[in-house]
Structure formats: C-alpha cells, structure tokens
C-alpha positions in Angstrom: 120.4 123.2 84.9 123.3 123.7 82.6 123.0 120.5 80.5 120.8 117.4 80.0 121.0 113.9 78.9 118.7 110.9 78.7 119.0 107.3 79.8 116.4 104.7 78.6 115.9 101.2 80.0 113.7 98.6 78.3 112.4 96.0 80.7 111.3 92.6 79.6 108.2 90.8 81.0 108.5 87.9 83.3 107.3 85.6 80.4 110.5 86.5 78.5 109.5 89.1 75.9 112.0 87.5 73.6 114.7 88.2 76.2 115.1 91.7 74.7 115.7 94.1 77.6 116.5 94.1 81.3 114.6 92.4 84.1 115.4 95.2 86.6 117.8 97.9 87.5 119.8 97.8 90.7 119.7 100.6 93.3 121.7 103.6 92.1 121.8 107.4 92.1 122.1 109.5 89.1 124.8 112.1 88.2 122.1 114.8 87.9 120.4 117.5 89.8 117.0 116.0 89.0 115.7 112.8 87.5 112.4 112.3 85.7 111.3 108.6 85.8 108.6 108.1 83.2 106.7 104.9 83.0 106.0 103.9 79.4 104.4 100.5 78.8 102.6 98.5 76.2 98.8 97.9 76.3 99.1 94.8 78.5 101.4 96.5 81.0 99.9 97.0 84.5 102.6 98.4 86.8 106.2 98.4 87.7 107.9 98.7 91.1 110.1 101.7 91.7 112.1 101.6 95.0 113.6 104.6 96.8 116.2 104.7 99.5 118.0 107.6 101.2 120.1 110.3 99.4 123.6 109.3 98.3 126.0 110.2 101.0 123.5 110.1 103.9 123.8 107.6 106.7 120.6 105.8 105.6 121.3 105.8 101.9 120.9 102.0 101.7 117.7 101.7 103.7 114.5 101.3 101.6 112.1 104.1 102.5 109.4 103.7 99.8 108.2 101.2 97.2 106.1 102.9 94.5 103.8 101.1 92.0 104.7 103.0 88.9 101.7 103.2 86.5 101.9 103.6 82.7 101.7 107.2 81.6 102.8 108.6 84.9 106.1 110.2 85.9 108.0 110.9 89.1 110.4 113.8 89.4 113.1 113.4 92.2 116.6 114.5 93.1 119.3 112.7 91.1 121.1 111.8 94.4 118.0 110.0 95.7 118.9 106.3 95.4 116.4 104.3 93.4 115.9 101.1 91.4 113.3 99.2 89.5 
C-alpha cells in the first residue's frame, strides 16, 4: 500500500441519540486496496448490521451475499472494491 486515509461514521441509535450521527450508510465500495471496518460502540451497544454484496464491476455487484452482525470490539478486513453498507 502506498498511502492511507481514514473515514469515520458515527451512527445514532434508533431512539435518536440527540440526532447526532447517521442512521446508516448506503451500499458502496471504497477507493482502496483494503478496508478495515472496526465496530466501536458505547456500553449499551449490542450489534450493528454490516451488509456485503459482490465486488465493484462484477455482474452480481448489487446482489446481497452476506449480512454480518458486527459486534463491538471486532473488526473485518475486506477488499475495498467489495460493496458494503451499514
């Protein structure tokens, strides 16, 4: 890898969390070789849904292939061109 950058999204709870943050992130691919999705949550956080589709440019790139229950303190490393959303 010849460079790096970070992108952080703060999600709000369904009860509002003072409306500070996003309720989700649409399906997308990243402009990276690899992506590390790290699940950081507060004490009352239980899990978050992380959806994966095909690789960007493949015929099935819009078909959901996996829905992962992302747990606090865990991380998933995947290809940047692997479409994903939360």
